[in-house]
C-alpha positions in Angstrom: 47.8 29.3 -5.2 45.3 28.6 -2.4 45.3 31.3 0.9 47.5 29.2 2.2 50.5 28.7 0.1 49.9 32.9 -0.3 50.5 33.2 3.5 53.2 30.6 3.9 55.2 32.8 0.4 55.4 35.6 3.3 56.4 33.9 6.0 59.0 32.5 3.4 60.4 35.4 2.5 60.9 36.3 6.1 62.4 32.7 6.2 65.9 34.4 3.8 66.0 37.4 5.2 66.7 35.3 8.7 68.9 33.2 6.1 71.1 36.0 4.7 72.4 37.4 8.3 72.6 34.6 9.2 69.7 32.7 10.9 68.1 29.8 11.5 65.9 29.7 8.5 62.3 30.6 10.1 59.5 32.9 9.1 56.1 34.0 10.9 53.3 35.6 10.4 49.7 36.2 11.5 46.9 36.7 9.7 43.4 38.6 10.6 40.4 38.0 10.5 40.0 39.8 7.2 43.2 38.1 5.8 45.3 41.5 6.9 48.6 40.8 8.0 49.0 42.0 11.4 52.1 40.3 12.9 55.8 39.1 11.3 58.0 37.4 12.5 61.7 35.4 11.5 64.1 34.1 13.8 67.5 37.0 15.5 68.6 34.2 18.1 72.0 35.3 17.6 71.2 38.8 16.3 69.6 39.1 19.6 71.6 36.6 22.1 67.8 36.4 22.9 67.7 32.1 23.0 63.4 33.5 22.9 63.6 35.2 19.8 61.3 33.1 17.1 60.4 33.4 14.8 56.7 33.2 16.0 56.4 34.9 19.3 58.4 37.9 17.2 55.1 37.6 14.8 52.3 37.5 18.0 53.7 40.0 20.1 53.6 42.5 16.7 49.8 41.0 16.2 48.9 41.9 19.2 50.5 44.9 19.6 47.9 45.9 16.9 45.5 44.3 17.7 45.8 46.0 21.2 45.1 42.7 23.6 46.7 38.9 24.3 43.9 37.7 22.7 44.5 37.1 18.4 40.2 35.5 18.2 40.3 35.1 14.4 44.0 34.3 13.6 46.3 32.3 11.7 49.9 31.7 12.3 52.2 30.6 9.1 55.5 29.5 9.8 58.1 27.8 7.8 58.3 25.1 11.3 56.6 23.4 12.8 56.5 24.9 16.2 59.4 24.2 19.2 58.0 23.5 23.1 58.0 27.1 23.5 56.1 28.7 20.1 53.0 26.5 20.9 52.9 27.0 24.1 52.3 30.7 22.7 50.1 29.8 19.9 48.1 28.6 22.7 48.0 31.2 25.0 47.4 33.8 22.3 44.1 30.9 21.8 45.6 31.4 17.8 42.6 29.5 16.2 44.7 27.8 13.1 47.7 26.7 12.4 49.8 26.7 9.3 53.0 25.3 8.9 55.2 23.8 6.6 58.2 21.9 7.5 58.1 19.3 10.2 61.0 19.6 13.0 62.2 15.9 14.2 63.6 17.5 17.2 61.4 20.1 18.6 58.5 19.6 16.9 55.7 20.3 19.3 52.3 20.1 16.7 53.0 16.2 16.4 56.9 15.0 15.5 57.6 14.2 19.2 54.7 15.9 21.0 51.5 17.8 19.5 50.9 19.9 22.8 47.8 20.8 21.6 46.4 17.6 22.4 47.1 18.2 25.7 44.6 20.2 28.0 45.4 23.0 28.3 41.9 24.4 27.7 43.1 25.5 23.7 43.1 23.7 20.4 43.9 25.6 17.7 43.1 23.6 13.5 46.5 22.5 12.5 47.5 22.3 8.9 50.5 20.6 8.5 52.9 20.9 5.3 52.9 24.0 3.1 54.7 24.4 0.6 56.8 21.3 2.3 59.3 21.7 0.4 59.8 25.5 -0.6 60.6 25.8 3.5 62.6 22.2 3.9 64.6 23.6 1.4 65.8 26.4 2.7 67.0 24.6 6.6 68.5 22.2 3.9 70.6 24.4 2.3 71.6 26.8 5.3 72.7 24.4 7.1 74.3 22.7 4.3 76.0 26.1 4.2 77.0 26.4 7.0 78.6 22.6 7.4 
């Protein structure tokens, strides 16, 4: 198992927690330059009644608290689903240099599926690694929405 797969597996475990709580199963972890998980997150929109309670934002906020800064230099964000515009914006604002995601998001994906915000002139462009454990990430989402119908 590669490092990307190891950290994505941690994000998938958080996505399963979200699934079990009736949330869209998305999980995220922020990993520091030394390989330490600095922040963890899962979707909590239903639980909190908050449109901004996305896994990525929860993980980024946690990492910022641990680091003690809004800049997450040298960190990587692992997320099971391609980030939406809000979460891609958070990656830009936190200056996260590496984004790794699992499944593509054809409706709101902002790393290439609908738009690629990282190719706009925001002054920060992370390296993006799509499709890591994509089948596992997509299966969780597919099962969740099948069970809801």
